[in-house]
N, C-alpha and C positions, 0 to 999 in steps of 0.2 A: 315299264320305265316305271312302278311303285310309284315310294316318294320320292326319288332321284328326280321326276317331274316336278316338285314345289319347293325343291332348294336353290335354284334358281332365281327364286321368287323376295330370298330372304336372307341370303348371301348378302349383298350388299352393307351389311348391318354390317359386314368386314371391316369397311372401306370404313368406316365415320374414323375411328380415331385417327391411319392417318392424312382426311379431312381436317382435323385442326392443329395436327403436330406439321404439315406440311405448309401450312399459312408459316410457321412461323421455324422453322428450321431445316429447310430445305430452299434451294434460291429458287427465288421464280420460276426460271425460267422450266424448271424441270418443273418443277410443282405444279406450272398447266400443263404441262402436258402429257404428265402420267396421272392427274387425278382425268383428267380430260378421256385416257387412253381408256381406264376403271369404268367412270360412268358410263363410254359406249358399248365397251366392250357385254359388262353388268344388265344393260337396257337393251342391248340384242339380245343376248340370252334370256335376260325376264319374258322380254315381248315372243321367242319360239315357244316357249314350255304353256303361254298363255290360247300361243294360238293349237299348241298341241291337244291344249284343257278342255280350249270349241269343237274340238272336229271333235271327240268320243260327246260332250253337249249333249250338240247339237245332234250327231246319230241319235238318240234317244229324242226327239221332238216328234210329234205325231205331223206327218203329212213332210215332211224336210228331204229336201231333192237329193240329199247321199243314196250312196247304193246298199241293200238293206246289208247286204255283211258288213255294214262297219259298225253296222249294232249287238253284232253276236257277243253274248255272254265273253268272250276268250278279249275281245276288244275295251271292253268295259271297265273288264277285269286289272285292267295294264293301269288302272287309276286307280289308287286308295279311295273308296268315296266317293263312286264317279255319281249318283247321283246328284249330292252336294257341291264337287270341286267343278263336275264337268260342265254343269249352267250354268253355276256364276264365273265361272271361265267367261258366260258370253259376251255379261251387259260391259265384263270386267275391260276386255277387248276393244271391247267400239269407244268405251271412255277410252282407250290409251290414244287409238284412230282422230277421235276425235280432242280431243288436245293437245297434241302432235300437229295436225295441221292446223288447231286454230291457229301454232305456235306458229308453222311457219307461212302462215298467211300472213301474221299480222307483222313480221317478220319485213316480209318479201314489197307488204305494201307502206310499210315506214321508210325502206331503203327509195321504194319509186318514187313516194312524198318529198320525200327529204332530196329529190335530184331531179323531181321536176322543179323546187322552189330555188330553186340552180342557175334556172333553163335563162338565155341570156345575159345572162355572166360572164365572161372572160375566162377562158378556161383554163386555167392555169391550177394549180398545185393548193393555192391557199384562196379560200374563197370570203371577203370579208365582204360582210350585212352591215349597212346604214343602219343600227339598229340599239336603241333606251334597253335592252336589258341586257346582260351583260351573260355568255355564254361561251363554251368552244366545245365542237366533237368530230369526231376522226368521222368522216364519211368512206363506207368503203364502196366501189363500183363494181362494176359487174357487165356478165354482155350489156351488149349497144341496143340488144331489138328486144330487152328484156327495159331497161332503168336507160328514161329519158337525160337527158342534160348531160352525155358524153356518156355518160356511163364509167368514167375512171375515179382514182383512189380521191381522197379532197379535204382538206382541212377546212371545215368550219366557225369563221371563226365573229362576232361580232363588232362594232367600234367601242361601243360598251366595254368590254371584256378586255380590249389591247388599252384603250386609257384607265386599267388598274394595274399594270402596271410595270414593270421600268426594264430597261434594255436587254438587262439577262432572264429576266422570269419570263417575257416576251419568249426568247429562246427555246428556255424550260417549254413552255407551251408545246410551243412550234416540235419540240424534239421526242415531248413525249404524246403528241397526239401520231405523228409519225410513226412512229412505235409502235402500235396500235395496226396502223395498215399496216409497216412491214412486216409485221408477226402475224398476221391474219384475224385477229381476235377476237375479232363477229365468230370470226368457225369459232372458236374453241366454246364461245360462248353459247352459240349455238347449238354445237353439240349437247352440252352438260342440259342446255332445259328443254330438248325432247329426252333425253338420258333422266330425268325427273319427272317428264311429261310419264314416261313405258313405265314408271316404278317411283313413288313414293316415298320409297326408303336414300332416294339417292339426291336425296334431296340439299343436305348437307352437303355435297358435292357440286352441285350449283353454285349456293354460295363462298366456298372454299376458290372455287376459280373464277368466281366476278373481282374478290379478293385479292388474288397471286395476277391475274393481269394486269389491271393497276399495278402493282408490286414490278413487274416486268420493266411494262414502257414503262416506270421512274427510275428503275435502275438505266434504261436507255439509256435516258432525257439526262442520270447525272454525269453518266458517261461521252453525252456526246459534249454536254456544258462544260465537263467539270466539277463538276462542286455541283456534293450533295447538299449544302445547304441555299442555292439557290432554288434548286427544286423543290424543294421543304417551301421553301418560302412561298414561291410562284403558286401550287397548288393551293397551302392553302389563303392566301387571298387571293383565289378563283372561288375559291368554295366559300372566302366568307363574302366576295361582294352578289355573288351566283346564290348565297339563303337565302333570298324572298323571291328570285327566278321563276314562274311556275315549275310545270315539270317539262323537262328537259322537249328540245324538239325529236330526239331520238330515245325513245325510253329503250328500246331492246335492244340501244347498241352502245351505249352511253350506262359504265357501272361506274358508279366513282368507288364506294368500300370505304371502310370506315376511316375515317379522316384523321383522327390521332393518331391511329397504327401506324399512316402509312408515314408520317408526317417523325414518329419516332422512327422508325429503322433508315428514312430517311437521314437520321440526326447521328442511328448510329456508324459503326462502320461495312463497309460497301459485305454483303453476305457470300459468303466462299462456294464456286462456282461446282462445287465437289458431289459428282451429282448420285452414288448411290452409297447410303453413309451407315455401316458395318452396321450385322445382325442384332452385334451384342449393344446394338443404345434404342432407345424408345421406340426413337422415329424408325433406326433400324427395323425390328418388329410392325412396326407397324406399316409400313411400308410393309416388308414381305407378306404382312397379316394380308391385304389390301390385292395383295396380286396374285398369293396365292388365292383368294377369295374370285377374283376374276376367272385364271386358269380351271378351278373348279366350276363355274358355272357353264362356263362352255364345254368342258368334258359332260356333265349331266345332260345338259340341253342336247348335245348333239348325240347323245346313248338317247335318250327316249324319242327323239324325232329318227334316227334307227329302229327302233326299236317300235315306234307305233307306225309305220311301214309298210316293217315289216309282215305286223298282223292284218294289217288293214290288202298291204297284196295279197298274204294268205286266203283272208275273206271274202276279197270278190272273186268273185268266179270268173275265168276266160270267154 
């Protein structure tokens, strides 16, 4: 394996430039899909390398249940500074598993509670709750056996929020939330959240996807309503009236993003749908750098896995 087993742990740094530039230069749909894919691949690769390092580190511990051959010098020497790296990978991997499990559990718990709160209401796409607190969010459904209350996609909005919006702004709000459900934005947000749990270097991508997913929904709402200014007024009004509202019911599913930047983007011309900019531009260079980093992560982690499997196979007696 050599030093290559460590590279997937730091290659996410190559995605930092595109995490920022994608928000400004790429279409929100392209940016969301691209950043989610890059973050997922890099997170998987860094986790695989942590597992490989943990195997080498665990084999050094006295009383471990692994075969004796796995602690042979050939296996240990496959990792530079195996005494430190191998043992340090054990708590690191445990922390990754704990953080990822906690994020999944919280995501599932929030969705279950939100669906349970709608039990007894008419099974319509829009659920209007009589509440003095202004809020609106998209609630994705799921398997009926896992989620109560019908488990269908729904838009939840309070009467206080509807009272604050004009007719066209209500249409823009519903179109925005409907876009979240249609594009399954909660999956993108969950994937990048898990990726950030697996490797802290991927946190800028999580922040960028939270913004680009909102911008994607903004653009879909503008296309549905036919007015970018109406959507800008709707999200601006919704943000102002809900500013004093406590934390949203669905913090794991709602990611409002920086409001001034979203409004400014809606008041500007619609972004180009061109998917892949030229490599001779700044954003093109950053994009290809991130893509190269993801490919190298996959290559190095696969190479390290195959190398370690061959060494363990040779060291394990039949």
